[in-house]
C-alpha atoms as an extended CHARMM CRD file, in Angstrom:
* protein
*
       283  EXT
         1         1  UNK       CA            -41.9890000000       67.8590000000      191.3130000000  PROA      1               0.0000000000
         2         2  UNK       CA            -43.3510000000       65.8140000000      193.6860000000  PROA      2               0.0000000000
         3         3  UNK       CA            -44.0800000000       62.0540000000      191.9290000000  PROA      3               0.0000000000
         4         4  UNK       CA            -46.8100000000       60.6880000000      192.6940000000  PROA      4               0.0000000000
         5         5  UNK       CA            -46.7200000000       57.6440000000      190.2350000000  PROA      5               0.0000000000
         6         6  UNK       CA            -45.8300000000       56.7420000000      187.4080000000  PROA      6               0.0000000000
         7         7  UNK       CA            -47.9510000000       54.3770000000      185.4540000000  PROA      7               0.0000000000
         8         8  UNK       CA            -47.0030000000       52.5960000000      182.1770000000  PROA      8               0.0000000000
         9         9  UNK       CA            -48.2080000000       54.3720000000      179.0250000000  PROA      9               0.0000000000
        10        10  UNK       CA            -47.5620000000       53.8390000000      175.2170000000  PROA      10              0.0000000000
        11        11  UNK       CA            -44.9150000000       55.9140000000      172.7190000000  PROA      11              0.0000000000
        12        12  UNK       CA            -46.6370000000       59.0550000000      175.0420000000  PROA      12              0.0000000000
        13        13  UNK       CA            -46.9430000000       62.3890000000      173.2560000000  PROA      13              0.0000000000
        14        14  UNK       CA            -47.0840000000       65.2370000000      176.3300000000  PROA      14              0.0000000000
        15        15  UNK       CA            -49.1330000000       68.2980000000      175.9870000000  PROA      15              0.0000000000
        16        16  UNK       CA            -49.3330000000       71.2690000000      177.5760000000  PROA      16              0.0000000000
        17        17  UNK       CA            -50.8000000000       74.5480000000      178.5710000000  PROA      17              0.0000000000
        18        18  UNK       CA            -50.6530000000       77.3770000000      181.0960000000  PROA      18              0.0000000000
        19        19  UNK       CA            -53.2720000000       79.9110000000      181.3200000000  PROA      19              0.0000000000
        20        20  UNK       CA            -52.2840000000       83.1470000000      181.3690000000  PROA      20              0.0000000000
        21        21  UNK       CA            -50.9380000000       85.3310000000      178.7160000000  PROA      21              0.0000000000
        22        22  UNK       CA            -50.5560000000       81.9320000000      176.5250000000  PROA      22              0.0000000000
        23        23  UNK       CA            -53.8680000000       80.9430000000      176.6920000000  PROA      23              0.0000000000
        24        24  UNK       CA            -56.3070000000       84.2150000000      175.2500000000  PROA      24              0.0000000000
        25        25  UNK       CA            -60.0970000000       83.7950000000      175.7170000000  PROA      25              0.0000000000
        26        26  UNK       CA            -58.7760000000       80.2810000000      177.7240000000  PROA      26              0.0000000000
        27        27  UNK       CA            -58.2030000000       78.4830000000      174.0840000000  PROA      27              0.0000000000
        28        28  UNK       CA            -55.4110000000       75.9460000000      175.3870000000  PROA      28              0.0000000000
        29        29  UNK       CA            -56.6580000000       74.8660000000      178.3480000000  PROA      29              0.0000000000
        30        30  UNK       CA            -59.4670000000       74.6900000000      177.4070000000  PROA      30              0.0000000000
        31        31  UNK       CA            -58.6000000000       72.2350000000      174.1800000000  PROA      31              0.0000000000
        32        32  UNK       CA            -55.8060000000       69.4830000000      176.6900000000  PROA      32              0.0000000000
        33        33  UNK       CA            -58.6120000000       69.6840000000      179.5300000000  PROA      33              0.0000000000
        34        34  UNK       CA            -60.5560000000       68.8200000000      176.5260000000  PROA      34              0.0000000000
        35        35  UNK       CA            -58.7740000000       66.2700000000      175.2680000000  PROA      35              0.0000000000
        36        36  UNK       CA            -58.3100000000       64.4160000000      179.3260000000  PROA      36              0.0000000000
        37        37  UNK       CA            -62.0000000000       63.7940000000      178.1930000000  PROA      37              0.0000000000
        38        38  UNK       CA            -61.9130000000       62.7880000000      175.3330000000  PROA      38              0.0000000000
        39        39  UNK       CA            -61.8120000000       58.5860000000      175.7230000000  PROA      39              0.0000000000
        40        40  UNK       CA            -62.4300000000       57.5250000000      178.7730000000  PROA      40              0.0000000000
        41        41  UNK       CA            -65.5180000000       57.9280000000      180.9430000000  PROA      41              0.0000000000
        42        42  UNK       CA            -62.8890000000       57.3160000000      183.8590000000  PROA      42              0.0000000000
        43        43  UNK       CA            -61.6500000000       60.6220000000      185.4180000000  PROA      43              0.0000000000
        44        44  UNK       CA            -57.2820000000       61.4600000000      184.3030000000  PROA      44              0.0000000000
        45        45  UNK       CA            -54.2540000000       59.6460000000      186.3990000000  PROA      45              0.0000000000
        46        46  UNK       CA            -52.9210000000       62.5940000000      188.3110000000  PROA      46              0.0000000000
        47        47  UNK       CA            -49.1480000000       61.6090000000      188.2810000000  PROA      47              0.0000000000
        48        48  UNK       CA            -46.8740000000       64.5330000000      189.0030000000  PROA      48              0.0000000000
        49        49  UNK       CA            -47.8190000000       67.9450000000      191.3020000000  PROA      49              0.0000000000
        50        50  UNK       CA            -45.4850000000       70.7590000000      191.0700000000  PROA      50              0.0000000000
        51        51  UNK       CA            -44.4040000000       72.7370000000      194.2770000000  PROA      51              0.0000000000
        52        52  UNK       CA            -46.0750000000       75.9150000000      194.0010000000  PROA      52              0.0000000000
        53        53  UNK       CA            -44.1130000000       77.6650000000      196.4800000000  PROA      53              0.0000000000
        54        54  UNK       CA            -40.7770000000       77.5550000000      194.8220000000  PROA      54              0.0000000000
        55        55  UNK       CA            -42.0470000000       78.3790000000      190.7420000000  PROA      55              0.0000000000
        56        56  UNK       CA            -45.3610000000       80.7940000000      192.0780000000  PROA      56              0.0000000000
        57        57  UNK       CA            -45.7690000000       84.3420000000      193.2750000000  PROA      57              0.0000000000
        58        58  UNK       CA            -48.9160000000       84.6530000000      195.2710000000  PROA      58              0.0000000000
        59        59  UNK       CA            -49.2130000000       88.1330000000      195.5510000000  PROA      59              0.0000000000
        60        60  UNK       CA            -49.9410000000       87.8870000000      191.4350000000  PROA      60              0.0000000000
        61        61  UNK       CA            -51.8630000000       84.3900000000      191.3070000000  PROA      61              0.0000000000
        62        62  UNK       CA            -53.1310000000       84.2590000000      194.6400000000  PROA      62              0.0000000000
        63        63  UNK       CA            -54.5880000000       80.9060000000      196.1690000000  PROA      63              0.0000000000
        64        64  UNK       CA            -58.0340000000       80.9690000000      196.1400000000  PROA      64              0.0000000000
        65        65  UNK       CA            -60.9430000000       79.9870000000      199.3540000000  PROA      65              0.0000000000
        66        66  UNK       CA            -63.1250000000       77.6130000000      199.0430000000  PROA      66              0.0000000000
        67        67  UNK       CA            -66.2070000000       76.1380000000      200.8640000000  PROA      67              0.0000000000
        68        68  UNK       CA            -67.4650000000       72.1450000000      200.1640000000  PROA      68              0.0000000000
        69        69  UNK       CA            -70.6660000000       70.4160000000      200.8530000000  PROA      69              0.0000000000
        70        70  UNK       CA            -70.6180000000       71.2740000000      204.6680000000  PROA      70              0.0000000000
        71        71  UNK       CA            -68.8470000000       74.5380000000      204.9810000000  PROA      71              0.0000000000
        72        72  UNK       CA            -65.8470000000       73.5830000000      205.5720000000  PROA      72              0.0000000000
        73        73  UNK       CA            -63.0020000000       75.6670000000      203.7460000000  PROA      73              0.0000000000
        74        74  UNK       CA            -59.8350000000       74.6290000000      202.1320000000  PROA      74              0.0000000000
        75        75  UNK       CA            -57.8970000000       76.7850000000      199.5860000000  PROA      75              0.0000000000
        76        76  UNK       CA            -56.5360000000       76.2350000000      196.4480000000  PROA      76              0.0000000000
        77        77  UNK       CA            -53.3610000000       77.3400000000      195.5450000000  PROA      77              0.0000000000
        78        78  UNK       CA            -51.8510000000       78.1860000000      192.1790000000  PROA      78              0.0000000000
        79        79  UNK       CA            -49.4910000000       75.8790000000      190.7670000000  PROA      79              0.0000000000
        80        80  UNK       CA            -49.1330000000       72.8430000000      187.8730000000  PROA      80              0.0000000000
        81        81  UNK       CA            -50.2030000000       69.4300000000      187.1360000000  PROA      81              0.0000000000
        82        82  UNK       CA            -49.2380000000       66.3670000000      184.9790000000  PROA      82              0.0000000000
        83        83  UNK       CA            -51.8270000000       63.9040000000      184.0860000000  PROA      83              0.0000000000
        84        84  UNK       CA            -51.8120000000       60.2490000000      182.4620000000  PROA      84              0.0000000000
        85        85  UNK       CA            -54.4710000000       59.4550000000      179.8120000000  PROA      85              0.0000000000
        86        86  UNK       CA            -54.4070000000       56.4010000000      178.1050000000  PROA      86              0.0000000000
        87        87  UNK       CA            -56.3270000000       56.7890000000      174.3770000000  PROA      87              0.0000000000
        88        88  UNK       CA            -57.0240000000       52.8400000000      173.7850000000  PROA      88              0.0000000000
        89        89  UNK       CA            -57.6620000000       53.8120000000      169.9730000000  PROA      89              0.0000000000
        90        90  UNK       CA            -54.7020000000       54.9250000000      169.0820000000  PROA      90              0.0000000000
        91        91  UNK       CA            -51.3160000000       54.1200000000      169.3770000000  PROA      91              0.0000000000
        92        92  UNK       CA            -49.7140000000       56.7200000000      171.2730000000  PROA      92              0.0000000000
        93        93  UNK       CA            -51.3520000000       57.5660000000      175.0020000000  PROA      93              0.0000000000
        94        94  UNK       CA            -50.6600000000       61.3720000000      176.2680000000  PROA      94              0.0000000000
        95        95  UNK       CA            -49.6160000000       62.9430000000      179.2770000000  PROA      95              0.0000000000
        96        96  UNK       CA            -51.3510000000       66.3100000000      180.0790000000  PROA      96              0.0000000000
        97        97  UNK       CA            -49.0710000000       69.4400000000      181.7640000000  PROA      97              0.0000000000
        98        98  UNK       CA            -51.9580000000       71.8160000000      182.6900000000  PROA      98              0.0000000000
        99        99  UNK       CA            -51.0620000000       74.6480000000      185.4880000000  PROA      99              0.0000000000
       100       100  UNK       CA            -51.0750000000       78.4100000000      185.6050000000  PROA      100             0.0000000000
       101       101  UNK       CA            -47.6250000000       79.9950000000      184.0530000000  PROA      101             0.0000000000
       102       102  UNK       CA            -45.3840000000       80.4820000000      186.6050000000  PROA      102             0.0000000000
       103       103  UNK       CA            -44.1160000000       83.5030000000      188.8760000000  PROA      103             0.0000000000
       104       104  UNK       CA            -39.6080000000       82.3130000000      188.8230000000  PROA      104             0.0000000000
       105       105  UNK       CA            -37.1500000000       80.3410000000      188.1810000000  PROA      105             0.0000000000
       106       106  UNK       CA            -38.8190000000       79.7490000000      184.4600000000  PROA      106             0.0000000000
       107       107  UNK       CA            -35.4480000000       77.7950000000      183.9330000000  PROA      107             0.0000000000
       108       108  UNK       CA            -35.4850000000       75.5150000000      186.3660000000  PROA      108             0.0000000000
       109       109  UNK       CA            -39.1380000000       74.4930000000      185.9280000000  PROA      109             0.0000000000
       110       110  UNK       CA            -38.5570000000       73.7100000000      181.8200000000  PROA      110             0.0000000000
       111       111  UNK       CA            -35.7290000000       71.2210000000      183.3260000000  PROA      111             0.0000000000
       112       112  UNK       CA            -37.7490000000       69.5410000000      185.1730000000  PROA      112             0.0000000000
       113       113  UNK       CA            -40.7650000000       69.0950000000      182.8780000000  PROA      113             0.0000000000
       114       114  UNK       CA            -38.4660000000       67.7140000000      180.4440000000  PROA      114             0.0000000000
       115       115  UNK       CA            -37.1170000000       65.7750000000      183.4220000000  PROA      115             0.0000000000
       116       116  UNK       CA            -40.5610000000       64.2890000000      183.3910000000  PROA      116             0.0000000000
       117       117  UNK       CA            -40.5730000000       63.6750000000      179.5400000000  PROA      117             0.0000000000
       118       118  UNK       CA            -37.3990000000       61.5560000000      179.5040000000  PROA      118             0.0000000000
       119       119  UNK       CA            -38.3010000000       58.8460000000      182.4810000000  PROA      119             0.0000000000
       120       120  UNK       CA            -41.7010000000       59.3420000000      180.7980000000  PROA      120             0.0000000000
       121       121  UNK       CA            -39.6280000000       58.4840000000      176.8020000000  PROA      121             0.0000000000
       122       122  UNK       CA            -42.2060000000       60.5390000000      175.4370000000  PROA      122             0.0000000000
       123       123  UNK       CA            -41.6840000000       60.6500000000      171.9120000000  PROA      123             0.0000000000
       124       124  UNK       CA            -42.8170000000       64.6020000000      171.3230000000  PROA      124             0.0000000000
       125       125  UNK       CA            -43.1940000000       67.9580000000      173.1540000000  PROA      125             0.0000000000
       126       126  UNK       CA            -46.6820000000       69.6150000000      171.6900000000  PROA      126             0.0000000000
       127       127  UNK       CA            -47.0870000000       72.6580000000      173.7680000000  PROA      127             0.0000000000
       128       128  UNK       CA            -50.9000000000       74.6670000000      172.6360000000  PROA      128             0.0000000000
       129       129  UNK       CA            -51.2890000000       78.7520000000      172.9780000000  PROA      129             0.0000000000
       130       130  UNK       CA            -53.7110000000       81.3160000000      172.1820000000  PROA      130             0.0000000000
       131       131  UNK       CA            -53.9400000000       85.0220000000      171.3880000000  PROA      131             0.0000000000
       132       132  UNK       CA            -55.1660000000       87.6300000000      170.7480000000  PROA      132             0.0000000000
       133       133  UNK       CA            -55.7650000000       88.8580000000      166.9560000000  PROA      133             0.0000000000
       134       134  UNK       CA            -57.2050000000       90.6500000000      164.3130000000  PROA      134             0.0000000000
       135       135  UNK       CA            -59.2240000000       87.6310000000      162.9940000000  PROA      135             0.0000000000
       136       136  UNK       CA            -62.9100000000       86.9600000000      162.6610000000  PROA      136             0.0000000000
       137       137  UNK       CA            -64.3670000000       84.9130000000      164.7380000000  PROA      137             0.0000000000
       138       138  UNK       CA            -67.2010000000       83.6550000000      161.5530000000  PROA      138             0.0000000000
       139       139  UNK       CA            -64.3390000000       82.3020000000      159.9250000000  PROA      139             0.0000000000
       140       140  UNK       CA            -61.8480000000       79.3080000000      160.3430000000  PROA      140             0.0000000000
       141       141  UNK       CA            -59.8520000000       80.1590000000      163.1850000000  PROA      141             0.0000000000
       142       142  UNK       CA            -55.9760000000       79.6930000000      162.0010000000  PROA      142             0.0000000000
       143       143  UNK       CA            -53.2680000000       77.9890000000      163.7320000000  PROA      143             0.0000000000
       144       144  UNK       CA            -49.7410000000       77.9410000000      163.8030000000  PROA      144             0.0000000000
       145       145  UNK       CA            -47.8100000000       75.4360000000      163.9780000000  PROA      145             0.0000000000
       146       146  UNK       CA            -44.6780000000       75.6900000000      164.1240000000  PROA      146             0.0000000000
       147       147  UNK       CA            -41.1890000000       74.2280000000      165.6130000000  PROA      147             0.0000000000
       148       148  UNK       CA            -37.2690000000       75.2570000000      166.1280000000  PROA      148             0.0000000000
       149       149  UNK       CA            -35.5160000000       72.4170000000      164.3070000000  PROA      149             0.0000000000
       150       150  UNK       CA            -35.8840000000       72.6090000000      160.8600000000  PROA      150             0.0000000000
       151       151  UNK       CA            -35.2840000000       68.7450000000      160.5270000000  PROA      151             0.0000000000
       152       152  UNK       CA            -38.3670000000       68.4580000000      162.6070000000  PROA      152             0.0000000000
       153       153  UNK       CA            -39.9620000000       70.3520000000      160.6710000000  PROA      153             0.0000000000
       154       154  UNK       CA            -39.8160000000       69.0290000000      157.0910000000  PROA      154             0.0000000000
       155       155  UNK       CA            -40.9060000000       66.1030000000      159.2500000000  PROA      155             0.0000000000
       156       156  UNK       CA            -44.7880000000       67.3430000000      159.7330000000  PROA      156             0.0000000000
       157       157  UNK       CA            -44.3540000000       69.5520000000      156.9010000000  PROA      157             0.0000000000
       158       158  UNK       CA            -44.4050000000       72.7930000000      159.2830000000  PROA      158             0.0000000000
       159       159  UNK       CA            -42.7060000000       76.1860000000      159.5150000000  PROA      159             0.0000000000
       160       160  UNK       CA            -39.5680000000       76.4060000000      161.3540000000  PROA      160             0.0000000000
       161       161  UNK       CA            -40.3030000000       79.9750000000      163.6020000000  PROA      161             0.0000000000
       162       162  UNK       CA            -38.9550000000       82.9960000000      163.0170000000  PROA      162             0.0000000000
       163       163  UNK       CA            -40.8030000000       84.6080000000      166.0110000000  PROA      163             0.0000000000
       164       164  UNK       CA            -38.5840000000       87.3380000000      167.8240000000  PROA      164             0.0000000000
       165       165  UNK       CA            -40.1850000000       89.6550000000      170.8330000000  PROA      165             0.0000000000
       166       166  UNK       CA            -41.2680000000       88.3400000000      174.1860000000  PROA      166             0.0000000000
       167       167  UNK       CA            -42.2640000000       85.2020000000      175.2440000000  PROA      167             0.0000000000
       168       168  UNK       CA            -44.1970000000       82.9410000000      177.4990000000  PROA      168             0.0000000000
       169       169  UNK       CA            -43.0760000000       80.1990000000      179.8440000000  PROA      169             0.0000000000
       170       170  UNK       CA            -44.6230000000       78.2560000000      176.2090000000  PROA      170             0.0000000000
       171       171  UNK       CA            -41.1590000000       79.5930000000      175.0520000000  PROA      171             0.0000000000
       172       172  UNK       CA            -38.3900000000       78.7330000000      177.2990000000  PROA      172             0.0000000000
       173       173  UNK       CA            -40.0730000000       75.6280000000      177.0890000000  PROA      173             0.0000000000
       174       174  UNK       CA            -39.1420000000       75.2270000000      173.5220000000  PROA      174             0.0000000000
       175       175  UNK       CA            -36.1650000000       76.0520000000      173.5930000000  PROA      175             0.0000000000
       176       176  UNK       CA            -35.8220000000       73.9760000000      176.6950000000  PROA      176             0.0000000000
       177       177  UNK       CA            -36.1830000000       71.3110000000      174.0690000000  PROA      177             0.0000000000
       178       178  UNK       CA            -34.2970000000       72.3350000000      171.4820000000  PROA      178             0.0000000000
       179       179  UNK       CA            -31.2020000000       72.0660000000      173.7000000000  PROA      179             0.0000000000
       180       180  UNK       CA            -31.8810000000       68.7340000000      174.8550000000  PROA      180             0.0000000000
       181       181  UNK       CA            -32.5300000000       66.9410000000      171.4960000000  PROA      181             0.0000000000
       182       182  UNK       CA            -36.3190000000       66.7820000000      171.9310000000  PROA      182             0.0000000000
       183       183  UNK       CA            -38.8860000000       66.0910000000      169.4020000000  PROA      183             0.0000000000
       184       184  UNK       CA            -41.3250000000       69.6250000000      169.9490000000  PROA      184             0.0000000000
       185       185  UNK       CA            -44.1280000000       71.1380000000      168.2500000000  PROA      185             0.0000000000
       186       186  UNK       CA            -45.6370000000       74.6260000000      169.0440000000  PROA      186             0.0000000000
       187       187  UNK       CA            -49.5250000000       75.6240000000      168.0100000000  PROA      187             0.0000000000
       188       188  UNK       CA            -51.3280000000       78.8990000000      168.8690000000  PROA      188             0.0000000000
       189       189  UNK       CA            -53.8920000000       80.0950000000      167.6930000000  PROA      189             0.0000000000
       190       190  UNK       CA            -55.7630000000       83.4180000000      166.8530000000  PROA      190             0.0000000000
       191       191  UNK       CA            -58.5870000000       84.7560000000      169.0390000000  PROA      191             0.0000000000
       192       192  UNK       CA            -60.4390000000       86.7180000000      167.9030000000  PROA      192             0.0000000000
       193       193  UNK       CA            -59.2770000000       90.4390000000      169.9410000000  PROA      193             0.0000000000
       194       194  UNK       CA            -63.2840000000       91.7480000000      170.7190000000  PROA      194             0.0000000000
       195       195  UNK       CA            -64.1850000000       88.1190000000      171.5260000000  PROA      195             0.0000000000
       196       196  UNK       CA            -61.9260000000       87.1350000000      173.9150000000  PROA      196             0.0000000000
       197       197  UNK       CA            -63.6640000000       88.3180000000      177.3060000000  PROA      197             0.0000000000
       198       198  UNK       CA            -64.9100000000       84.8790000000      177.9290000000  PROA      198             0.0000000000
       199       199  UNK       CA            -63.8650000000       81.5790000000      177.0840000000  PROA      199             0.0000000000
       200       200  UNK       CA            -64.3570000000       79.9640000000      172.7220000000  PROA      200             0.0000000000
       201       201  UNK       CA            -64.8330000000       76.6250000000      171.7130000000  PROA      201             0.0000000000
       202       202  UNK       CA            -64.4570000000       77.4500000000      169.0750000000  PROA      202             0.0000000000
       203       203  UNK       CA            -60.9270000000       78.4010000000      169.0640000000  PROA      203             0.0000000000
       204       204  UNK       CA            -60.2870000000       75.1480000000      171.3600000000  PROA      204             0.0000000000
       205       205  UNK       CA            -62.2330000000       72.4360000000      168.3680000000  PROA      205             0.0000000000
       206       206  UNK       CA            -59.4930000000       74.6260000000      165.9170000000  PROA      206             0.0000000000
       207       207  UNK       CA            -56.7190000000       73.4510000000      167.9690000000  PROA      207             0.0000000000
       208       208  UNK       CA            -57.7680000000       70.1450000000      168.5260000000  PROA      208             0.0000000000
       209       209  UNK       CA            -57.6180000000       69.6650000000      164.8670000000  PROA      209             0.0000000000
       210       210  UNK       CA            -54.3870000000       70.9680000000      164.4610000000  PROA      210             0.0000000000
       211       211  UNK       CA            -53.5330000000       68.6790000000      167.1130000000  PROA      211             0.0000000000
       212       212  UNK       CA            -54.8210000000       66.0970000000      164.6320000000  PROA      212             0.0000000000
       213       213  UNK       CA            -52.8100000000       67.0870000000      161.2020000000  PROA      213             0.0000000000
       214       214  UNK       CA            -49.7410000000       66.7440000000      163.3320000000  PROA      214             0.0000000000
       215       215  UNK       CA            -50.0100000000       63.2380000000      165.1080000000  PROA      215             0.0000000000
       216       216  UNK       CA            -51.8520000000       62.1170000000      162.0550000000  PROA      216             0.0000000000
       217       217  UNK       CA            -54.5840000000       60.9620000000      164.1470000000  PROA      217             0.0000000000
       218       218  UNK       CA            -58.6280000000       61.8000000000      164.5330000000  PROA      218             0.0000000000
       219       219  UNK       CA            -59.5490000000       63.1190000000      168.7600000000  PROA      219             0.0000000000
       220       220  UNK       CA            -63.5820000000       62.7800000000      169.4810000000  PROA      220             0.0000000000
       221       221  UNK       CA            -64.8160000000       66.1990000000      169.1860000000  PROA      221             0.0000000000
       222       222  UNK       CA            -67.9380000000       65.1960000000      171.1400000000  PROA      222             0.0000000000
       223       223  UNK       CA            -69.9640000000       68.1750000000      171.9900000000  PROA      223             0.0000000000
       224       224  UNK       CA            -67.0610000000       70.7160000000      171.4300000000  PROA      224             0.0000000000
       225       225  UNK       CA            -69.2450000000       71.4300000000      167.7510000000  PROA      225             0.0000000000
       226       226  UNK       CA            -72.0150000000       72.0070000000      169.5670000000  PROA      226             0.0000000000
       227       227  UNK       CA            -70.7480000000       74.8920000000      171.7520000000  PROA      227             0.0000000000
       228       228  UNK       CA            -68.3750000000       76.3020000000      169.2550000000  PROA      228             0.0000000000
       229       229  UNK       CA            -71.8280000000       76.8030000000      167.1830000000  PROA      229             0.0000000000
       230       230  UNK       CA            -73.3780000000       78.6170000000      169.9840000000  PROA      230             0.0000000000
       231       231  UNK       CA            -70.3740000000       80.8960000000      170.6330000000  PROA      231             0.0000000000
       232       232  UNK       CA            -70.0330000000       82.2370000000      167.0660000000  PROA      232             0.0000000000
       233       233  UNK       CA            -74.5380000000       82.9750000000      167.8690000000  PROA      233             0.0000000000
       234       234  UNK       CA            -73.6050000000       84.9390000000      170.6840000000  PROA      234             0.0000000000
       235       235  UNK       CA            -71.2320000000       86.7710000000      168.8100000000  PROA      235             0.0000000000
       236       236  UNK       CA            -73.2150000000       87.4680000000      166.3910000000  PROA      236             0.0000000000
       237       237  UNK       CA            -75.9020000000       89.2580000000      168.4920000000  PROA      237             0.0000000000
       238       238  UNK       CA            -73.2360000000       91.2100000000      170.1710000000  PROA      238             0.0000000000
       239       239  UNK       CA            -72.1670000000       92.6670000000      167.2400000000  PROA      239             0.0000000000
       240       240  UNK       CA            -76.4400000000       93.2760000000      166.2320000000  PROA      240             0.0000000000
       241       241  UNK       CA            -75.8100000000       95.8300000000      169.0510000000  PROA      241             0.0000000000
       242       242  UNK       CA            -72.9630000000       97.7220000000      168.0160000000  PROA      242             0.0000000000
       243       243  UNK       CA            -73.0240000000       98.7540000000      164.2280000000  PROA      243             0.0000000000
       244       244  UNK       CA            -69.1720000000      100.1690000000      164.6270000000  PROA      244             0.0000000000
       245       245  UNK       CA            -67.6140000000       96.5560000000      165.7240000000  PROA      245             0.0000000000
       246       246  UNK       CA            -69.9460000000       95.3050000000      163.0760000000  PROA      246             0.0000000000
       247       247  UNK       CA            -68.6200000000       97.1000000000      160.2390000000  PROA      247             0.0000000000
       248       248  UNK       CA            -65.3020000000       96.1960000000      161.9890000000  PROA      248             0.0000000000
       249       249  UNK       CA            -66.1940000000       92.6950000000      161.2570000000  PROA      249             0.0000000000
       250       250  UNK       CA            -66.9880000000       92.8030000000      157.8240000000  PROA      250             0.0000000000
       251       251  UNK       CA            -64.0510000000       94.9890000000      157.1340000000  PROA      251             0.0000000000
       252       252  UNK       CA            -62.3010000000       91.6190000000      159.1460000000  PROA      252             0.0000000000
       253       253  UNK       CA            -64.4520000000       88.8650000000      157.1900000000  PROA      253             0.0000000000
       254       254  UNK       CA            -63.6800000000       90.5390000000      153.4150000000  PROA      254             0.0000000000
       255       255  UNK       CA            -59.8060000000       90.6130000000      154.7280000000  PROA      255             0.0000000000
       256       256  UNK       CA            -59.7730000000       87.2790000000      155.8160000000  PROA      256             0.0000000000
       257       257  UNK       CA            -61.3360000000       85.9120000000      152.2730000000  PROA      257             0.0000000000
       258       258  UNK       CA            -59.1570000000       87.5540000000      150.3380000000  PROA      258             0.0000000000
       259       259  UNK       CA            -56.2570000000       86.2410000000      151.5820000000  PROA      259             0.0000000000
       260       260  UNK       CA            -57.0450000000       83.1720000000      152.2570000000  PROA      260             0.0000000000
       261       261  UNK       CA            -58.3630000000       82.8130000000      149.0590000000  PROA      261             0.0000000000
       262       262  UNK       CA            -54.9640000000       83.7580000000      147.6040000000  PROA      262             0.0000000000
       263       263  UNK       CA            -53.0850000000       81.7940000000      150.0700000000  PROA      263             0.0000000000
       264       264  UNK       CA            -54.7370000000       78.0800000000      149.4580000000  PROA      264             0.0000000000
       265       265  UNK       CA            -51.8870000000       76.0180000000      148.3950000000  PROA      265             0.0000000000
       266       266  UNK       CA            -52.2720000000       72.5270000000      147.5390000000  PROA      266             0.0000000000
       267       267  UNK       CA            -50.8610000000       70.7810000000      150.8330000000  PROA      267             0.0000000000
       268       268  UNK       CA            -53.8450000000       72.5890000000      152.6780000000  PROA      268             0.0000000000
       269       269  UNK       CA            -56.3540000000       71.2770000000      150.5680000000  PROA      269             0.0000000000
       270       270  UNK       CA            -54.4680000000       67.3840000000      151.1890000000  PROA      270             0.0000000000
       271       271  UNK       CA            -54.1460000000       68.5090000000      155.2230000000  PROA      271             0.0000000000
       272       272  UNK       CA            -58.1080000000       68.6370000000      155.2070000000  PROA      272             0.0000000000
       273       273  UNK       CA            -58.4670000000       65.9260000000      152.7970000000  PROA      273             0.0000000000
       274       274  UNK       CA            -56.8550000000       64.0710000000      155.0310000000  PROA      274             0.0000000000
       275       275  UNK       CA            -58.5210000000       64.9290000000      158.0430000000  PROA      275             0.0000000000
       276       276  UNK       CA            -62.0860000000       63.9690000000      156.5970000000  PROA      276             0.0000000000
       277       277  UNK       CA            -60.5010000000       60.8240000000      155.8690000000  PROA      277             0.0000000000
       278       278  UNK       CA            -59.8910000000       59.8840000000      158.4320000000  PROA      278             0.0000000000
       279       279  UNK       CA            -62.9230000000       60.8510000000      160.7840000000  PROA      279             0.0000000000
       280       280  UNK       CA            -65.2720000000       58.6890000000      157.4060000000  PROA      280             0.0000000000
       281       281  UNK       CA            -62.7650000000       55.7050000000      158.4740000000  PROA      281             0.0000000000
       282       282  UNK       CA            -63.0640000000       56.2590000000      162.6340000000  PROA      282             0.0000000000
       283       283  UNK       CA            -67.0410000000       56.2690000000      162.0200000000  PROA      283             0.0000000000
């Protein structure tokens, strides 16, 4: 990893997202991109870049050729970048890790990310991902908050991960955090599989809300709410043209409503009330 600068940050929280397998409807990378532009009119500070030659198969993730305004050609290589984002209204600043899921040497890659986190004295690592699911677009987006450390799960009132099966780079990083004793939380949002072909601001908004819950902060949503409504209306318009999809979504809505009503808990009500009060206080 090439360090470009090491800025002074206050109790930084590292938030990680990768495009590819972990990023259905580009919701996870959309979340960190939103974070990078939430508090300042200035561009986030690029502090480090991962050497793409070591971790990427360019036949899997090919470089892109582009032209600038003068017609000069340039190559953009797939890779991972690390940014510093200052949040003056909060007690924490942020370190944003955003990139393409690597193809090679995942263990080495994870250790380089965590070595940087150690150098920056990161308080907490939060990975965000999005996955395809049987979920209706017209209902609140479900986000699963988990970690691999039972003590940390109790502290944040979230579940200990019980997932078994194939994983991506986020799973490898979470495992490396557990072995190091680094505090880490994973947030995974459910993306309606029939509406995953375009970026989904509604899923990104749900991940932002979950970040607020974990950190007990308020994050400016700016125009993300309006974009979410526009996305939902676009999906509604597509449904109106397909009777079969329309019937399928209605069945998902009935199932979701029934389960949500039976599963509602005091903790969920308390989280919603806490979020509402935080935003009222900020306003």
